C-alpha positions in Angstrom: -31.2 6.5 12.9 -28.8 9.5 12.8 -25.1 9.2 12.3 -22.8 11.9 14.0 -21.0 14.2 11.9 -17.3 14.4 12.6 -14.9 12.1 14.7 -16.4 9.6 17.1 -13.2 8.5 18.4 -9.4 9.1 18.1 -6.2 7.2 19.0 -2.8 9.3 19.5 -0.2 8.1 17.2 3.3 9.4 16.5 3.9 11.1 13.3 1.6 12.3 10.5 -0.8 9.8 8.9 -0.2 9.6 5.2 -2.1 6.6 4.0 -4.1 3.7 5.5 -5.2 0.2 4.5 -7.7 -1.7 6.7 -8.1 -5.5 6.8 -10.7 -6.8 9.0 -10.6 -4.9 12.4 -7.1 -3.7 11.9 -5.8 -0.5 10.3 -2.3 -0.3 9.0 -1.1 3.4 8.7 1.8 5.0 7.0 2.8 7.5 9.7 5.6 9.5 7.8 8.8 9.8 9.9 7.3 7.5 12.9 7.0 4.5 10.4 4.2 2.0 10.3 1.4 2.0 13.1 -1.4 -0.7 13.7 -4.7 0.1 15.1 -7.3 -2.3 16.5 -10.7 -1.0 15.1 -12.7 -4.1 16.8 -14.6 -1.2 18.7 -14.7 1.8 16.3 -15.6 3.9 19.3 -12.7 2.9 21.1 -9.7 2.2 18.7 -6.5 1.0 20.4 -2.9 1.2 19.0 -1.5 -2.3 19.1 2.0 -1.6 17.2 4.5 0.8 16.0 7.3 0.0 13.7 10.2 2.4 12.8 11.2 2.2 9.3 14.2 3.6 7.5 12.9 6.8 6.0 9.7 8.6 5.8 6.5 6.3 5.3 4.2 7.5 2.5 2.0 4.6 1.5 1.1 1.1 2.8 -0.8 -2.0 1.8 -1.5 -5.1 3.8 -1.6 -8.8 2.6 -3.7 -11.0 4.9 -2.7 -14.2 3.1 1.0 -13.6 3.9 0.4 -11.5 7.1 3.0 -8.8 5.8 2.6 -5.2 5.1 4.3 -3.1 2.3 5.1 0.4 3.1 6.7 2.9 0.8 9.5 5.1 2.5 11.5 7.8 1.4 15.0 7.7 2.6 17.5 10.5 3.6 18.4 11.3 0.0 14.5 11.4 -1.0 14.8 7.9 -2.8 11.6 5.8 -2.3 11.9 2.1 -1.3 9.6 -0.6 -1.3 9.8 -2.5 2.3 8.2 -5.7 3.3 7.4 -6.1 6.9 6.4 -9.4 8.7 3.4 -8.9 10.9 2.8 -12.5 11.9 3.1 -11.1 15.5 1.8 -7.5 15.2 3.4 -6.5 18.3 6.8 -7.5 17.0 7.0 -6.4 13.4 10.2 -7.5 11.5 11.5 -5.9 8.4 12.0 -8.7 5.8 13.4 -6.9 2.7 14.0 -3.3 1.5 13.8 -3.4 -2.3 15.9 -0.5 -3.8 13.2 0.6 -6.4 11.9 4.2 -6.9 8.4 3.1 -5.5 5.5 5.6 -5.4 2.2 3.7 -4.7 1.3 0.2 -3.5 -1.7 -1.8 -3.5 -2.5 -5.6 -2.6 -4.7 -8.2 -3.9 -4.6 -12.1 -3.8 -1.2 -12.2 -2.1 0.6 -10.0 -4.5 1.8 -6.4 -4.0 1.4 -4.1 -7.1 4.1 -1.2 -6.7 4.2 1.7 -8.9 7.7 2.6 -10.2 7.7 5.6 -12.6 5.9 4.2 -15.7 5.6 0.5 -14.5 3.6 -1.5 -12.0 6.1 -4.3 -10.6 4.3 -7.2 -8.9 5.9 -8.9 -5.7 4.7 -12.2 -4.2 3.9 -11.3 -0.6 4.6 -14.7 0.7 7.8 -15.6 -1.0 9.2 -12.0 -0.9 10.3 -11.9 -4.7 9.3 -9.9 -7.8 7.1 -11.9 -10.1 6.4 -9.6 -13.0 5.8 -6.1 -14.2 3.3 -4.1 -16.6 3.9 -1.0 -18.4 1.9 2.1 -18.3 2.0 5.0 -21.0 3.4 7.5 -18.7 4.4 8.2 -15.1 1.9 6.4 -12.8 -0.1 8.7 -10.4 -2.0 5.7 -8.7 -2.5 1.9 -8.5 -5.3 0.0 -7.1 -5.6 -3.7 -7.3 -8.7 -5.7 -6.6 -9.4 -9.5 -6.8 -10.0 -9.2 -10.5 -8.4 -6.1 -11.8 -5.6 -3.7 -11.8 -6.4 -0.1 -12.2 -3.5 2.3 -13.1 -3.7 5.9 -13.4 -1.5 8.5 -15.0 -2.0 12.2 -15.7 -3.6 11.4 -19.0 -5.6 8.0 -18.5 -6.8 5.3 -16.6 -5.7 1.8 -17.7 -7.5 -1.3 -16.6 -5.9 -4.8 -16.6 -7.3 -8.2 -16.1 -5.5 -9.7 -12.9 -5.0 -13.4 -12.2 -3.5 -14.0 -15.5 0.5 -15.0 -15.6 0.7 -11.7 -17.3 -2.0 -9.1 -16.7 -3.8 -8.3 -19.9 -4.8 -4.8 -21.0 -8.7 -4.5 -21.2 -8.9 -1.0 -22.0 -7.8 2.7 -21.5 -10.0 5.7 -20.7 -8.5 9.0 -21.8 -8.4 11.8 -19.5 -9.5 15.4 -20.1 -6.9 17.1 -21.9 -8.5 20.7 -21.5 
């Protein structure tokens, strides 16, 4: 069985794709100044654009919560200030902006109905269903990436990778791996 090298299908979308999250057969794309796009991937050889939502600012990153049926894009406003947004996608053809959190957000990940949003040297946690901040954890330096899984939160900085246990009332640091300083 041979797999083709290169694209097998394409769907025209406005804007420039900056980030993607996929849940089931739907792709959620951060499309820069064009906002948030939803693409049906049921047939990967024939993807279908099913929704487009303009956002205040330039959409840089996105995560999706299947339990709350919301998306959490990160957008830069006119003053280049990042914002964490929460968009209701109960009806993907009629997205609705639920909340605009005025935090200097950089990256977002989702697991178990919680959004993990990097803000400078912190990861702030937001309940996706009840649209509120529920906690935070500290990193040693400015965060360069965050990834949440069902069991762990991985936080990268320029100098290390920190691993936290998820699912506790307060995530517990399990360990750190130092980066190469050379």
